[in-house]
C-alpha positions in Angstrom: 0.1 0.4 -0.3 1.3 3.6 -0.7 0.8 6.6 1.2 -1.5 7.9 -1.5 -4.0 4.7 -1.4 -3.8 5.2 2.4 -4.8 8.5 2.3 -7.6 8.1 -0.1 -9.3 4.9 2.1 -8.9 6.9 5.3 -10.9 10.3 3.4 -13.2 7.6 1.4 -13.6 6.5 5.3 -14.4 9.8 6.4 -11.7 9.7 8.9 -9.1 12.6 9.8 -5.6 11.3 10.0 -6.2 11.7 14.4 -9.2 9.4 14.0 -7.1 6.9 12.1 -4.3 6.7 14.2 -6.5 6.3 17.2 -7.9 3.3 15.6 -4.7 2.1 14.2 -3.0 2.2 18.1 -0.7 5.2 16.8 0.3 8.6 16.7 -1.4 10.7 14.2 2.2 12.1 13.0 3.2 8.2 11.8 0.0 8.4 9.5 0.9 11.6 8.4 4.3 10.2 7.6 2.9 7.2 5.7 0.7 9.6 3.7 3.5 11.4 3.0 6.0 8.7 1.9 8.2 9.7 4.6 7.4 5.9 6.6 6.9 2.8 4.8 3.7 1.4 5.6 4.0 -2.1 6.7 2.1 -5.2 5.5 0.2 -5.3 8.8 -0.8 -2.0 9.0 -1.6 -2.0 5.6 -3.8 -4.8 6.3 -5.5 -3.1 9.7 -5.9 0.1 7.5 -8.5 -2.0 5.0 -10.0 -3.2 7.7 -10.7 -0.4 9.4 -11.5 1.9 6.6 -13.9 -0.7 5.3 -17.4 0.9 4.1 -20.0 -1.6 5.1 -22.3 -2.5 2.0 -25.5 -3.6 2.9 -27.1 -7.3 2.4 -28.3 -7.4 -1.1 -26.5 -4.5 -2.5 -29.0 -2.1 -1.5 -29.6 0.6 1.5 -33.2 0.2 3.0 -34.9 3.2 4.9 -36.2 2.5 7.7 
């Protein structure tokens, strides 16, 4: 995962760098460093980012209002 992809997933999930960092158990400066390419995105972090930024899909592919 590149820093650009990390940023895209974070923004798609509507998270700030601080919110993502809290969910991952790390410092927001570390998230910023990964997004800027100064810090490598390790595979375990990439998996965690994909997990915490996953946008759930409603069953049947449609959202039903109640």
